N, C-alpha and C positions, 0 to 999 in steps of 0.2 A: 413285699413278695411282688417278683414280674411275672410269677409260674402260677400256675394252679392244677390241683389233683381233680381229673376226672370224678364225675356224681357226687358233689359237694362233701369233698375230702377224696380219700384215695380208696378208690373204689373196691371192692372184692365181690360185687354181683355178676353171676355167669350166667353171660348174655346165651340165647336162645341161638340157634345153629342160622336160622333164616335172617336173623339181625346182624349179620356181618357189616355190612357196609355202611360210610359215613351218610350216605346218600340218605336212610332212615330218619336222620335227627331233624330233618328241618324240611318242612313242604314243599319249600321253594326248589329243594333239590331234585324231585321229584322229574323236575321240568328241564333239568342239566345235564350232560353226560358225566359218568362217573370217571372215565379217563379223557386225556387231550387226543388230537385227532377225527374226532367226532362232534357232528351237529346235534343238534337238540331232539328230539324224538319227533314233534312238529313242525320241525322246519328241514327236515327233509327231502319236501317235495317243493318246497320253495323255490321258484326259478330265479337264479341270479345271471345276469348278462356279464361273463367276463371269465376268468380265473378266479378260483381261491385264495387266497394268502392264509397258509396257517401257521397262526404263531401259539397254537393251543399245544403242539407235541414240542417235544426237549431233544431233537435230533439235528447231526450237526449239518448245515445247508448246503455242506459241499458233496454230499453223499460219500460213497465210498472211492478210494483211489481207484488210480486206474492198476496199478499191483494185485489191488484186491479184486476189482473188475475182469482182469487179466485169470487169476486163479479160477475166480466163479465159472468163466467162460473154460476152461481146462479140465475143469470139477464134471463139464456136464456129459464129457463123454464117459463118465461112470454111471450115469445116473441109473442106468438098466442094474447095477449091482447095489448090494446093501451096502450101508456106511459103515466104517469102523465101527464097532458097537462101544468100545472103550476110548473112541477119539484120539488114538495114542499122539498121533503127530500135533495136536494141536497142543496137548496138555503138556508134552516135550516142548513145543514152543514158549509156554507160557511159563514151565519150570525154568527155562533159560534165562527167559527176562526177568521175572519176579523172582528168581533165586531161594525158589521154593522146592521141596520134593515132588514128583507126579502123585505120588502117594497123598498126599496134602490136598490136591486138586479135584473139583468134582465140576463136571460140564453138564451147562443144561440147556433145554429149548428154550432161551431167554434167562434172565436171572427172575423172572417170575414164577416158573417149573420149580426153580430151586426155594424162593417163598414159601411155595405152598408144599413143600417137602420137610419145612425146615419144625414143624409140630411133632414128628416122629425123634426128635431129639428130647424134647420136653420133656421129663419124668411126670409118670401120675401123680394127679393132686398138687403138682406146681402152676403157678402162674406167671403171665408176661407182662412186663412192663414195656410201654410203646411212647417215643418220646415227640410227641405232636406240635404242628400240622405235618400229617407224613405220608407217604405213598399207601393207599387203601389196604393193597393188597396182602400188605402184612397183618392188618387185624383181622381180614376178611379170612386168611390160610390160618388163623389159630382160633377163631372163633367158629368155623366149620368143623374142627377135631373137638370141640367143647371144651377149649382150655380158655378159662377166664382172663379177659383183657383190662391191663389199666393202664391209663395214659395220664403222663405228664405234661401239659399244656403249655409250651411256651408263648411270649408275648412280646408284640411288635417293638415293647419298649428296650429289649434286649437284641433286638433282631433274630428272635424267634430261637435262640441258642440257648441250652439249658445251663444250669451254673453246677457247679460239684455238689453245692451243699442241697439246693433241690434233689437231685439225682441221687444221695445218698440217704436224704430223708424219706426217698420212696421208699428204697429196700429194708432200710431199718424197721419202718412201721407197717412192714408188712412182709413175715419172715419166708410165704409161701411163693414169692419170686423163685422163679427160675431161670431167667432168661428177659436181658433186659435189650430192647431194638432200639438205635438211633443211625440218621443218615450223617453222613460224612462225604460231602455237603448234601444237606437234607432237601428234599423238596415239598413244598412250592417255593421256598425262600432262597436255598441256595447258600445257608451258611455251614460252615465247618464248626465243627465240636472242637472248643478250645482245649487246646493240647493238656493244659493242667488240668481239666477236669476229667479229660479220657483217662489220664494215666491213673487220678486216684479212685475213678470206678472203676477201671482195670482191676487194680491191686484188689478193692473188695470184691469185685464177683470174683477173681481166683481163690482170696480167703474162703468164699460164701458157695463156693462152687457153683456159681451165675455162670451161664451160658451168655456172654456178651457178643451180640450179633450186628456188626456195624455194614450198613449198606453202602458203599461208594459206586454205586451207579454212575453216577458225574465225576468222578475222582479225576478221569482223562483231561477232562479242562481246565484241571489245577495242574499246578508246577509238581513234578514228581513227589518231592521231599515232602510235600503236606499230607502224602498217603498215611493212613495208621498202619498198614500192613507189616512195617520192620518191626512192630511191636507185639508181632506174634511169637517171635523166639522166647519172650518175657512173659508171654501172656497166654497159657496155652489154653483157655477158655475163650479164647476169642475166634469167633467165626466172620470174615469177610466176603461179603457179598459184590461180584462186581458186572455189568454189563458191558456188552462188546458191540451194541445194536447203537448208541445213541450219537459216541462219538466219533464212531468208525463209521454211520449211516448204515446202518444194517437192518432196520425194525422188521423187513419182511421175511429176513432168515431167520430170526430168531437165533441169539449165541450169547450165553452166560456162563460164568464159572464162577465159582466158590471154592476159596482157602480156609482149610478146617483140621484139625486134627486126623490122622489117618484113621481110626477109629471110628470116628464119626462120620467120615466119609464113607468107610466100607457099611456101615447102617445105613443110611440115606439108601446107596447103591440098589440096598434089597428093594427097594420101595418105589424106584424110579423103571417106567418102561426102557425095553431094548430099546435101540436106535433112536433115544427119541432125537438127538445129535442130526440133521441126515449131514449128506456129505458135500454139498453145496455151502453149509454154513462151515463146517469144518475146514474147506481148503481157504473159506475167507478169512476165518480166526488165524490161520498160521500167517496167511499173506498179511494180516494185518497189524499185526504183533512184530511183524519183521519188518515195517514199513516204518523205520522210526523218524527219517527226514520226513514227511508226510505230518506225521502226528505232531511234530516239533512246530510243523508249519500252520497247521489246522489248528493248536492250541493257542498262539501267539495273534492267528486272527480272531478266535472268538474272546480273547481277551480282549482284544482293541475294538471288539463290536458292542462288549457287554460294556463295557464303559460309556461308548458314546451312546448307546439306549438309554442306559441310567440318566446319565445327564440330560439327555434331551426329555425323558419322562418327569424328571424332577423339576424340569423346568415349565412344566404344564401347570396353569394356574387350579386348585384344589388335588393336584395328586400328590402322593406322600411314596417315592420309591425307595426301596430296601437294598442297598448294595449285595452284591452276588458272587460269590467265587463258581456258579456255575455257567450255564450257557443260555439264563434265562434272569426274567427281572419279576419278583413280585412288587406289585404297587396295589394303591388303594387309592378311592375317592373319599378324599375329606369329610367328613360331615354328611356323605349321601343317605340316603332311605334306600331300602332295600327295592321297592318299586323304581326308583329312579337309576340305582346302577343295575337292574335287570335291563331297562330300559333303553342304557348304553350300548349293553351287552347286544340286546338286538340292534341297534343302529348299525353297530358296527360289521353286526351280519348282512345288513341288506347293503354296504359298500363293499363286498365281499371280503370281509375281514372276519376270522375267528380268529380269537383269544381264550385262555380257560378260566372262567367264571370258577373261585375258590369257595363259593358257598358249601361244598359236600367234604372241606377238611375242618376235622376237628378243630375250634379253636379261631376257625376264619369265618366269613360271612359273604352276602352275596357282594358287599362293597370292594373285593379284594379279587386282584384279577395275577395271572401270571403270563408274562409275553415272551415267547423262546426268542433268540437272538436269529435271526436269518443277514441275509447279504444286504450291503448299505443302502441301495436304493429301497430295500423292500422294509427296513427297519423307518427310513425317511417317512415314507407313505405310509406306515401304521401311526406314528408320532399325529402326522398331518390329518390323517382320518379321526382318530383320537380328539386331538383337538376341534375339529371340525363337528364331531359330534356335540364334547362336552358345551361347545357354543350353543348349538342348538338346544340342548338342554336346558340352557341358562334362559335361553330367548323365551322359553316356552312355559318358564315358571311364571306362578300367578305374583 
């Protein structure tokens, strides 16, 4: 068996509302940022000569396209007005691009806002199953609302992808499951859910009236045909979450959307604050969706750089890298102790390199790291600095 159910079996234990983050599961994670883009708390006053190279956030290194920047600039003239509360232009652009009805779309202040609205769709007395390791905000969102969370933890032997058998076993052994959540590609491993496993899961979820929530925040880095969104017409219990910030380089504006049945979109809109998506973000979203030439070029660039970074990391002694369909690589130090892995993390910080330590992902430990794909010369610098640190650690061992 290459997966395991959390809490010595398939847990039915209800977690207290303040125990929602994975960071509580291991003492070492108190010293690590919960998300990318942040330094450890005690490192923030550390002086470093020169610019930081941040490989901990998975944002396209090109940033927004010229067309998007022009749209943002044009929208500045309207900042003295309230934005369109319904984000109608952005929904219209999405609907035409994705071939979905505008009534099936919900726009949010980043995908994170939509994630934290999802608990309102879970019927009272129903639980949630999350395929781990995964983005911690899902677990946090459900636990804050007092919804019990179960986890199916995937292992490296299967590249952190779930099998249909294990998914269906989780559902069969707990009839209280009201929603299943998984990533496609997932984070931090960058793996796609196998199509056969997804189809079998979707059928069972439809039969049992279980919501199937798929996070496709990184799907734009993949070829368009791998998205599960076309399955929506066959599986009305499917909810697809998308982010506009990662591929299009807009994390500072916060923009995301979800595709779901119209009745669910209407229900969630009752809990969403008005004007949650600002005018600049809406204008950027319309331009980004329409800039297909940029998207194709940006996707090709990331695919090439991801391949090169994977090969370079795999060539380092003592490092195991996992292939990825997203714009980041998960890798681990083979046979490394927790202190040794953390020492590597801090040595890289001293050299101005920030990567994501994955100790606070369920199913991983401090020996796992995630590095995003940046520009070619920056990727080469990461590999060189990582190799230097590994050699230093080997020399320092007794």
